[in-house]
Rosetta silent file (secondary structure, phi, psi, omega in degrees, C-alpha in Angstrom):
SEQUENCE: MPEFHKLVLFAGAGIGAFALLLLIISVATPAWVTDGNGNTVGLFRRCFANDSDVYVQGAGCHAANRVTQGGLSVFGLLLLVFAVFTTIAAAFTGNSLLLLISLGLMFFSSMFVMAAYATWGVYARDPATYYFPFASPSDHHTSMGYSYNLCVAAHFFLWTALTIVAFGVGHYWGSERNSTA
SCORE:     score description
SCORE:     0.000 S_00000001
   1 L     0.000  135.255 -179.453   15.840  -11.200   27.938 S_00000001
   2 L   -62.702  152.145  176.917   12.535  -10.419   26.209 S_00000001
   3 L   -68.542  149.834 -173.580   10.141  -13.231   25.536 S_00000001
   4 H   -57.692  -43.347 -176.912   10.275  -14.730   22.056 S_00000001
   5 H   -63.664  -33.557  177.372    6.730  -13.735   21.060 S_00000001
   6 H   -65.944  -41.573  177.566    7.448  -10.089   21.896 S_00000001
   7 H   -62.592  -39.149  179.196   10.485  -10.057   19.620 S_00000001
   8 H   -66.870  -42.806  179.356    8.420  -11.620   16.856 S_00000001
   9 H   -64.837  -39.130  176.913    5.615   -9.113   17.313 S_00000001
  10 H   -65.919  -37.993  177.201    8.085   -6.208   17.238 S_00000001
  11 H   -63.949  -43.235  177.383    9.663   -7.642   14.089 S_00000001
  12 H   -62.100  -41.645  178.896    6.199   -7.906   12.482 S_00000001
  13 H   -66.681  -35.431  179.974    5.390   -4.338   13.531 S_00000001
  14 H   -67.466  -42.908  178.902    8.716   -3.131   12.114 S_00000001
  15 H   -69.205  -36.080  175.514    8.093   -4.787    8.737 S_00000001
  16 H   -63.509  -36.949  177.981    4.519   -3.415    8.825 S_00000001
  17 H   -66.763  -37.612  175.721    5.954    0.059    9.452 S_00000001
  18 H   -64.609  -40.188  175.446    8.216   -0.357    6.410 S_00000001
  19 H   -61.168  -39.582  179.243    5.180   -1.396    4.352 S_00000001
  20 H   -62.918  -43.358  176.626    3.438    1.710    5.668 S_00000001
  21 H   -59.139  -46.581  178.759    6.336    3.898    4.491 S_00000001
  22 H   -62.620  -39.173 -179.354    6.209    2.369    1.013 S_00000001
  23 H   -68.760  -39.469  178.147    2.444    2.836    0.886 S_00000001
  24 H   -61.729  -44.459  178.155    2.659    6.479    1.961 S_00000001
  25 H   -63.867  -41.565 -179.944    5.176    7.175   -0.829 S_00000001
  26 H   -61.653  -44.774 -179.134    3.056    5.269   -3.281 S_00000001
  27 H   -69.246  -35.794 -173.542   -0.107    7.199   -2.502 S_00000001
  28 H   -81.508  -19.708 -176.071    1.654   10.566   -2.441 S_00000001
  29 L   -96.547  149.395 -173.731    3.549   10.304   -5.729 S_00000001
  30 L   -96.494   30.890 -174.290    1.897   10.822   -9.146 S_00000001
  31 L  -119.722   53.977  175.264    3.556    8.066  -11.166 S_00000001
  32 L   -76.122  -31.696  173.519    1.171    5.104  -11.126 S_00000001
  33 E  -130.638  137.582  179.540    1.224    5.225  -14.955 S_00000001
  34 E  -140.399  150.762  176.122    4.014    6.815  -16.963 S_00000001
  35 L   -99.958    0.268  178.530    4.823    7.197  -20.633 S_00000001
  36 L    86.148   -4.676 -179.954    8.583    7.474  -20.018 S_00000001
  37 L  -115.791   17.130  179.360    8.691   11.131  -21.183 S_00000001
  38 L    96.895   -3.978  176.247    7.593   12.821  -17.968 S_00000001
  39 L   -92.162  121.021 -176.509    3.858   12.455  -18.475 S_00000001
  40 E  -133.204  157.918  173.241    2.343   10.584  -15.528 S_00000001
  41 E  -125.137  128.903  177.953   -0.994    9.671  -14.001 S_00000001
  42 L  -120.460 -169.605  179.750   -1.379    9.211  -10.261 S_00000001
  43 L   -70.581  -30.350 -175.299   -4.172    8.676   -7.802 S_00000001
  44 L  -125.950   -6.470 -177.655   -4.805   12.388   -7.386 S_00000001
  45 E  -143.879  153.100  167.159   -2.912   14.150  -10.180 S_00000001
  46 E  -115.021  133.378 -179.551   -2.028   14.009  -13.891 S_00000001
  47 E  -120.741  134.962  178.391    1.299   15.553  -14.727 S_00000001
  48 E  -110.483  143.123  179.530    2.399   16.704  -18.144 S_00000001
  49 L   -61.456  158.884 -178.475    6.059   17.175  -19.135 S_00000001
  50 L   -60.786  -32.354 -179.543    7.502   20.659  -19.417 S_00000001
  51 L   -89.644   23.598 -174.141    7.674   20.402  -23.201 S_00000001
  52 L  -100.656   44.036 -177.920    4.008   19.442  -23.423 S_00000001
  53 L   -70.511   -9.324  177.932    2.580   22.757  -24.630 S_00000001
  54 L   -80.039  -12.175 -177.829    0.564   20.849  -27.263 S_00000001
  55 L   -83.792  149.758 -175.962   -1.683   19.390  -24.563 S_00000001
  56 L   -59.250  -45.250 -174.567   -4.930   21.065  -23.682 S_00000001
  57 L   -78.997  -15.913 -179.579   -4.209   21.389  -19.961 S_00000001
  58 L    85.317  172.534 -178.030   -0.673   22.700  -20.368 S_00000001
  59 L   -68.980  155.354  179.296    2.517   21.708  -18.589 S_00000001
  60 E   105.091 -172.487 -178.866    2.611   20.792  -14.904 S_00000001
  61 E  -101.579  139.767 -178.501    0.387   18.754  -12.595 S_00000001
  62 E  -130.629  147.565 -179.149   -3.382   19.040  -12.580 S_00000001
  63 E   -64.168  132.526  175.816   -5.992   17.571  -10.227 S_00000001
  64 L  -158.217   83.123 -175.183   -7.452   14.318  -11.480 S_00000001
  65 L   -74.524  134.805  169.940   -8.739   12.157   -8.661 S_00000001
  66 L  -101.687   90.715 -170.587   -9.135    8.430   -9.102 S_00000001
  67 H   -59.080  -43.752 -176.987  -11.732    8.089   -6.383 S_00000001
  68 H   -64.429  -57.003 -177.550  -11.925    4.327   -6.252 S_00000001
  69 H   -69.406  -37.427  176.767   -8.205    3.558   -6.135 S_00000001
  70 H   -62.619  -45.017  178.459   -7.375    6.617   -4.056 S_00000001
  71 H   -64.862  -42.531  178.408  -10.026    5.745   -1.459 S_00000001
  72 H   -63.828  -42.033 -179.441   -8.984    2.113   -1.266 S_00000001
  73 H   -66.761  -44.886 -177.814   -5.308    3.048   -0.850 S_00000001
  74 H   -67.482  -40.369  178.053   -5.913    5.699    1.795 S_00000001
  75 H   -66.312  -40.591  175.534   -8.250    3.450    3.781 S_00000001
  76 H   -62.488  -38.142  177.510   -5.745    0.587    3.602 S_00000001
  77 H   -63.632  -44.264  179.181   -3.023    3.019    4.738 S_00000001
  78 H   -65.513  -39.352  176.001   -5.092    4.106    7.746 S_00000001
  79 H   -62.494  -39.637 -179.226   -5.847    0.531    8.702 S_00000001
  80 H   -66.979  -36.887  174.826   -2.145   -0.251    8.509 S_00000001
  81 H   -59.011  -50.173  179.431   -1.299    2.693   10.814 S_00000001
  82 H   -63.248  -37.138 -179.282   -3.728    1.351   13.420 S_00000001
  83 H   -63.734  -43.668 -179.539   -2.430   -2.202   12.903 S_00000001
  84 H   -63.797  -46.455 -179.616    1.179   -1.237   13.621 S_00000001
  85 H   -66.058  -37.543  177.460    0.257    0.662   16.774 S_00000001
  86 H   -67.409  -36.983  177.303   -2.052   -2.148   17.934 S_00000001
  87 H   -64.665  -42.569  178.059    0.663   -4.744   17.371 S_00000001
  88 H   -64.496  -44.162  178.087    3.131   -2.727   19.447 S_00000001
  89 H   -62.547  -39.306  178.800    0.535   -2.248   22.188 S_00000001
  90 H   -67.167  -33.765  178.537   -0.262   -5.964   22.147 S_00000001
  91 H   -66.150  -38.812  179.865    3.433   -6.816   22.441 S_00000001
  92 H   -74.979  -40.466 -173.147    3.734   -4.680   25.588 S_00000001
  93 H   -91.384  -29.582 -175.428    0.432   -5.691   27.223 S_00000001
  94 L    72.118   19.052  179.315    0.006   -9.299   26.076 S_00000001
  95 L   -73.045  122.904 -176.636   -3.722   -8.619   25.668 S_00000001
  96 H   -65.784  -35.639  177.894   -5.295  -11.401   23.591 S_00000001
  97 H   -65.554  -41.030  176.909   -7.980   -9.084   22.217 S_00000001
  98 H   -65.119  -34.778  177.092   -5.368   -6.599   20.964 S_00000001
  99 H   -61.488  -45.781  179.164   -3.512   -9.481   19.340 S_00000001
 100 H   -65.988  -40.787  178.776   -6.629  -10.472   17.405 S_00000001
 101 H   -62.289  -43.445 -179.572   -7.415   -6.844   16.495 S_00000001
 102 H   -63.752  -38.632  175.626   -3.894   -6.306   15.135 S_00000001
 103 H   -62.711  -46.304 -179.963   -4.202   -9.430   12.979 S_00000001
 104 H   -62.798  -42.529 -179.859   -7.619   -8.287   11.672 S_00000001
 105 H   -64.749  -42.204  178.508   -6.409   -4.766   10.915 S_00000001
 106 H   -63.997  -42.500 -179.036   -3.370   -6.058    9.007 S_00000001
 107 H   -62.781  -50.036 -178.413   -5.488   -8.510    7.041 S_00000001
 108 H   -69.265  -31.888  173.529   -8.102   -5.964    6.011 S_00000001
 109 H   -59.556  -44.910  179.469   -5.424   -3.376    5.290 S_00000001
 110 H   -64.308  -34.099  179.210   -3.837   -5.854    2.876 S_00000001
 111 H   -69.277  -38.532  178.725   -7.171   -6.479    1.196 S_00000001
 112 H   -70.031  -39.164  179.179   -7.782   -2.760    0.604 S_00000001
 113 H   -65.460  -44.372  179.822   -4.255   -2.225   -0.711 S_00000001
 114 H   -63.910  -39.885  178.379   -4.560   -5.217   -3.022 S_00000001
 115 H   -62.867  -36.286 -179.833   -7.966   -4.000   -4.256 S_00000001
 116 H   -63.902  -49.165 -177.710   -6.418   -0.595   -5.030 S_00000001
 117 H   -79.100  -21.970  176.337   -3.684   -1.882   -7.252 S_00000001
 118 H   -70.810  -44.082  179.623   -5.848   -4.619   -8.804 S_00000001
 119 H   -72.424  -25.940  176.421   -8.517   -2.100   -9.891 S_00000001
 120 H   -66.409  -35.378  176.998   -5.762    0.283  -11.060 S_00000001
 121 H   -58.411  -38.660  176.162   -4.609   -2.378  -13.498 S_00000001
 122 H   -67.183  -45.114  179.952   -8.018   -2.316  -15.132 S_00000001
 123 H   -63.271  -38.270 -176.890   -8.042    1.499  -15.242 S_00000001
 124 H   -68.455  -17.678  179.772   -4.511    1.622  -16.693 S_00000001
 125 L   -99.726    4.640  170.659   -5.581   -0.407  -19.705 S_00000001
 126 L   -65.687  133.976 -176.040   -8.433    1.953  -20.566 S_00000001
 127 H   -54.260  -34.432  179.961   -7.451    3.468  -23.956 S_00000001
 128 H   -66.227  -30.199  177.351   -7.580    7.029  -22.581 S_00000001
 129 H   -90.062  -38.156 -176.190   -4.978    6.086  -19.979 S_00000001
 130 H   -63.424  -36.014  178.168   -3.031    3.570  -22.015 S_00000001
 131 L  -101.575   15.771  179.498   -2.259    6.140  -24.717 S_00000001
 132 L   -56.239  136.973    3.551   -1.929    9.084  -22.292 S_00000001
 133 L   -91.214    2.706  179.339   -1.338   11.926  -23.064 S_00000001
 134 L   -85.460  156.457 -176.259   -2.396   11.274  -26.645 S_00000001
 135 L   -90.904  -20.763 -175.278   -6.009   10.341  -27.462 S_00000001
 136 L  -125.094  161.821 -179.337   -5.365    7.807  -30.215 S_00000001
 137 L   -62.183  140.648  176.166   -3.082    4.836  -30.736 S_00000001
 138 L  -150.064 -163.007  175.819    0.429    5.570  -31.922 S_00000001
 139 L   -75.650    2.016 -170.539    3.850    4.132  -31.371 S_00000001
 140 L  -113.326  133.760  173.446    3.517    5.492  -27.876 S_00000001
 141 L  -151.712  166.127 -177.194    1.872    3.896  -24.819 S_00000001
 142 L   -93.804  167.915  173.149    2.126    4.008  -21.043 S_00000001
 143 E  -140.852  167.983  178.715    3.386    1.464  -18.523 S_00000001
 144 E   -65.006  137.571 -176.747    3.040    1.054  -14.795 S_00000001
 145 L   -98.017 -176.418 -176.353    5.147    3.571  -12.895 S_00000001
 146 H   -67.039  -29.445  179.235    7.144    3.435   -9.697 S_00000001
 147 H   -65.153  -41.769  175.765    4.224    4.490   -7.516 S_00000001
 148 H   -62.864  -43.989 -179.096    2.254    1.436   -8.593 S_00000001
 149 H   -66.421  -33.560  175.353    5.242   -0.806   -8.030 S_00000001
 150 H   -66.422  -35.644  176.972    5.717    0.650   -4.544 S_00000001
 151 H   -65.560  -41.805  178.304    2.093   -0.202   -3.747 S_00000001
 152 H   -65.939  -42.083  177.742    2.647   -3.790   -4.847 S_00000001
 153 H   -64.025  -39.640  178.101    5.875   -3.998   -2.791 S_00000001
 154 H   -61.176  -39.128  178.880    4.044   -2.523    0.224 S_00000001
 155 H   -64.905  -40.608  176.297    1.442   -5.295   -0.130 S_00000001
 156 H   -59.616  -49.612 -179.226    4.216   -7.931   -0.171 S_00000001
 157 H   -67.230  -30.808  177.096    5.807   -6.551    2.994 S_00000001
 158 H   -65.218  -43.323  178.348    2.369   -6.203    4.601 S_00000001
 159 H   -66.904  -35.366  176.092    1.689   -9.886    4.020 S_00000001
 160 H   -62.517  -46.241  179.219    5.159  -10.726    5.378 S_00000001
 161 H   -63.393  -40.549  178.516    4.398   -8.683    8.514 S_00000001
 162 H   -60.812  -42.761  179.759    0.979  -10.328    8.824 S_00000001
 163 H   -65.422  -41.845 -178.856    2.563  -13.785    8.669 S_00000001
 164 H   -67.947  -43.402  179.042    5.188  -12.894   11.277 S_00000001
 165 H   -64.711  -39.141  177.428    2.602  -11.341   13.629 S_00000001
 166 H   -62.662  -37.792  176.276    0.373  -14.411   13.213 S_00000001
 167 H   -63.835  -45.021  179.217    3.320  -16.591   14.140 S_00000001
 168 H   -61.747  -41.763  178.155    3.991  -14.416   17.216 S_00000001
 169 H   -62.970  -44.503  179.048    0.321  -14.602   18.266 S_00000001
 170 H   -63.394  -39.671  178.540    0.355  -18.387   17.863 S_00000001
 171 H   -65.506  -41.415  178.859    3.555  -18.676   19.884 S_00000001
 172 H   -61.573  -48.322 -178.673    2.112  -16.486   22.617 S_00000001
 173 H   -66.193  -35.033  178.609   -1.096  -18.483   22.853 S_00000001
 174 H   -67.571  -39.835  179.210    0.857  -21.737   22.767 S_00000001
 175 H   -72.385  -33.371  175.905    3.182  -20.642   25.563 S_00000001
 176 H   -64.626  -43.531 -178.655    0.199  -19.423   27.622 S_00000001
 177 H   -65.894  -41.269 -179.261   -1.544  -22.759   27.209 S_00000001
 178 H   -70.523  -30.517 -179.846    1.584  -24.718   28.145 S_00000001
 179 H   -75.759  -24.710  179.563    2.261  -22.581   31.187 S_00000001
 180 H   -89.406  -13.718 -177.632   -1.215  -23.102   32.633 S_00000001
 181 L   -82.793    0.000    0.000   -1.247  -26.862   32.085 S_00000001
């Protein structure tokens, strides 16, 4: 039967992989802000509904990079990829340095992901985005879309994985200390 700390580390890596999946979908989809009528703003694109021929750019999706939030999200995503692989490697090898590295990678990944959606909240309340696709206030305004909510959910699962991995690391070090005494 596998040792308890290995099971805990694999569980943490699995939850971290689920957070990674949510984060990939969040970064790749263009609905961080939506008006409910098919007009959306994402990290890398603005999309106008098919019946939006009154808009200057025309219907469809157009490049519109949000460099700050896009960069923070992608960097957090990359850190999470490395964290999941490092956690799995640490579970197999029992290397204390890899255990610390996996905790550090997960922690900093969570900080970058949180910074991405926190700064997006400020951007989303800019009048040009809040009243998107119109330029002036009307009865119409935008709200956070499913991509934003997936990023927040990914952050929740990432913290859950971080907590479980930290518990596994603590159990491993505690069992090592008790076995040598």
